[in-house]
Backbone as CSV, one residue per row, in Angstrom:
resi,resn,N_x,N_y,N_z,CA_x,CA_y,CA_z,C_x,C_y,C_z
1,MET,-25.333,19.597,46.619,-24.564,20.300,45.605,-25.426,20.402,44.361
2,ALA,-25.580,21.575,43.842,-26.434,21.807,42.669,-25.649,21.517,41.405
3,ASP,-26.373,21.002,40.414,-25.729,20.747,39.121,-25.453,22.066,38.428
4,ASN,-24.287,22.171,37.859,-23.920,23.370,37.116,-23.867,23.001,35.643
5,PRO,-24.874,23.411,34.841,-24.898,23.014,33.431,-23.704,23.522,32.644
6,ASP,-23.185,24.693,32.995,-22.024,25.222,32.264,-20.797,24.363,32.504
7,ARG,-20.644,23.923,33.736,-19.491,23.078,34.067,-19.621,21.711,33.392
8,ASP,-20.814,21.147,33.390,-21.031,19.868,32.737,-20.735,19.953,31.243
9,SER,-21.177,21.019,30.593,-20.910,21.156,29.155,-19.425,21.391,28.904
10,ALA,-18.751,22.091,29.807,-17.310,22.309,29.646,-16.567,20.985,29.767
11,VAL,-16.990,20.145,30.680,-16.367,18.823,30.849,-16.628,17.978,29.608
12,GLU,-17.861,18.018,29.120,-18.209,17.264,27.911,-17.370,17.713,26.724
13,ILE,-17.208,19.019,26.578,-16.401,19.558,25.465,-14.954,19.099,25.608
14,ALA,-14.423,19.119,26.825,-13.041,18.675,27.049,-12.894,17.202,26.717
15,LEU,-13.881,16.392,27.097,-13.818,14.965,26.772,-13.911,14.725,25.267
16,ILE,-14.768,15.470,24.613,-14.905,15.338,23.155,-13.604,15.746,22.469
17,ARG,-12.982,16.821,22.957,-11.701,17.256,22.375,-10.632,16.183,22.545
18,ALA,-10.596,15.578,23.727,-9.606,14.519,23.983,-9.855,13.334,23.056
19,ASP,-11.119,12.971,22.875,-11.449,11.877,21.957,-11.053,12.228,20.527
20,LEU,-11.310,13.470,20.131,-10.973,13.909,18.777,-9.461,13.874,18.553
21,GLU,-8.709,14.320,19.547,-7.254,14.289,19.410,-6.740,12.857,19.323
22,ALA,-7.333,11.964,20.091,-6.933,10.557,20.034,-7.257,9.963,18.665
23,MET,-8.414,10.318,18.137,-8.800,9.816,16.813,-7.875,10.370,15.729
24,GLN,-7.458,11.619,15.878,-6.534,12.208,14.904,-5.185,11.485,14.938
25,GLU,-4.719,11.135,16.107,-3.460,10.387,16.217,-3.602,9.006,15.570
26,ASP,-4.741,8.362,15.823,-4.987,7.056,15.191,-5.021,7.185,13.681
27,LEU,-5.632,8.240,13.185,-5.716,8.472,11.745,-4.326,8.690,11.144
28,LYS,-3.481,9.403,11.855,-2.108,9.602,11.381,-1.378,8.266,11.267
29,ALA,-1.575,7.397,12.272,-0.919,6.086,12.250,-1.450,5.245,11.085
30,VAL,-2.746,5.302,10.851,-3.332,4.542,9.745,-2.815,5.067,8.408
31,ARG,-2.694,6.366,8.281,-2.165,6.949,7.032,-0.744,6.475,6.766
32,LYS,0.083,6.433,7.816,1.463,5.974,7.632,1.491,4.511,7.214
33,GLU,0.666,3.691,7.877,0.616,2.278,7.511,0.106,2.095,6.085
34,LEU,-0.868,2.891,5.698,-1.399,2.814,4.343,-0.338,3.235,3.327
35,LYS,0.435,4.254,3.668,1.508,4.695,2.780,2.541,3.587,2.593
36,ASP,2.905,2.915,3.691,3.855,1.802,3.612,3.292,0.654,2.794
37,LEU,2.008,0.363,2.981,1.360,-0.706,2.223,1.329,-0.374,0.738
38,LEU,1.031,0.870,0.406,1.002,1.288,-0.994,2.391,1.193,-1.620
39,GLU,3.408,1.551,-0.869,4.778,1.444,-1.365,5.146,-0.013,-1.647
40,ALA,4.766,-0.902,-0.744,5.027,-2.328,-0.949,4.255,-2.857,-2.149
41,TRP,3.012,-2.414,-2.308,2.192,-2.842,-3.451,2.846,-2.409,-4.760
42,ASN,3.295,-1.164,-4.815,3.932,-0.660,-6.039,5.222,-1.408,-6.344
43,THR,5.981,-1.738,-5.315,7.209,-2.517,-5.517,6.872,-3.902,-6.064
44,ALA,5.872,-4.535,-5.495,5.471,-5.870,-5.965,4.962,-5.806,-7.400
45,THR,4.213,-4.773,-7.733,3.713,-4.616,-9.098,4.870,-4.471,-10.080
46,GLY,5.881,-3.709,-9.691,7.057,-3.555,-10.542,7.791,-4.871,-10.730
47,MET,7.890,-5.652,-9.674,8.552,-6.958,-9.776,7.772,-7.895,-10.699
48,VAL,6.457,-7.883,-10.606,5.636,-8.736,-11.474,5.816,-8.328,-12.932
49,ARG,5.833,-7.033,-13.187,6.053,-6.570,-14.570,7.412,-7.030,-15.095
50,PHE,8.438,-6.932,-14.249,9.767,-7.351,-14.674,9.804,-8.849,-14.959
51,VAL,9.192,-9.653,-14.105,9.192,-11.105,-14.313,8.435,-11.452,-15.600
52,LYS,7.329,-10.763,-15.860,6.593,-11.004,-17.113,7.474,-10.660,-18.316
53,TRP,8.157,-9.512,-18.236,9.026,-9.112,-19.342,10.154,-10.127,-19.515
54,LEU,10.742,-10.549,-18.418,11.842,-11.502,-18.476,11.393,-12.835,-19.069
55,SER,10.201,-13.295,-18.709,9.714,-14.564,-19.266,9.429,-14.433,-20.752
56,THR,8.919,-13.297,-21.180,8.689,-13.066,-22.607,10.013,-13.038,-23.360
57,PHE,11.002,-12.389,-22.784,12.322,-12.323,-23.403,12.947,-13.715,-23.500
58,ALA,12.837,-14.492,-22.421,13.393,-15.850,-22.427,12.678,-16.723,-23.461
59,THR,11.388,-16.573,-23.585,10.628,-17.328,-24.592,11.071,-16.942,-25.994
60,ALA,11.261,-15.652,-26.218,11.715,-15.194,-27.536,13.095,-15.764,-27.853
61,LEU,13.984,-15.779,-26.866,15.307,-16.358,-27.095,15.220,-17.857,-27.386
62,ALA,14.336,-18.560,-26.690,14.173,-20.001,-26.917,13.635,-20.269,-28.320
63,VAL,12.679,-19.464,-28.751,12.128,-19.624,-30.109,13.201,-19.318,-31.140
64,LEU,13.972,-18.269,-30.917,15.045,-17.915,-31.844,16.090,-19.034,-31.914
65,TYR,16.457,-19.577,-30.770,17.426,-20.671,-30.725,16.884,-21.901,-31.467
66,ALA,15.631,-22.230,-31.217,15.033,-23.400,-31.868,14.949,-23.197,-33.383
67,THR,14.664,-21.991,-33.794,14.583,-21.684,-35.227,15.956,-21.822,-35.869
68,ILE,16.965,-21.261,-35.239,18.320,-21.346,-35.793,18.783,-22.812,-35.808
69,LYS,18.515,-23.509,-34.744,18.908,-24.916,-34.658,18.177,-25.728,-35.731
70,GLY,16.897,-25.425,-35.952,16.121,-26.150,-36.952,16.567,-25.851,-38.368
71,LEU,16.923,-24.606,-38.626,17.358,-24.243,-39.970,18.749,-24.762,-40.281
72,SER,19.597,-24.876,-39.268,20.959,-25.332,-39.507,21.000,-26.858,-39.744
73,GLY,19.961,-27.565,-39.394,19.921,-29.017,-39.561,19.610,-29.421,-40.984
74,ARG,19.166,-28.536,-41.832,18.803,-28.897,-43.216,19.973,-29.027,-44.108
């Protein structure tokens, strides 16, 4: 049986296309996972900002309370 270069290249092209389609599907899955990870990161960043604000507010209230308590003792 003689080698047919056209048939071999057609098979190679079909295999490359199949690999490319598989890689595109993998890329889609990675993009979705990255999107979910970014969403979680943004949520965590928002929570950290809120906790920082809350601790600053609580500190301000404690200082205000201590000041009022200290001034009322005189």
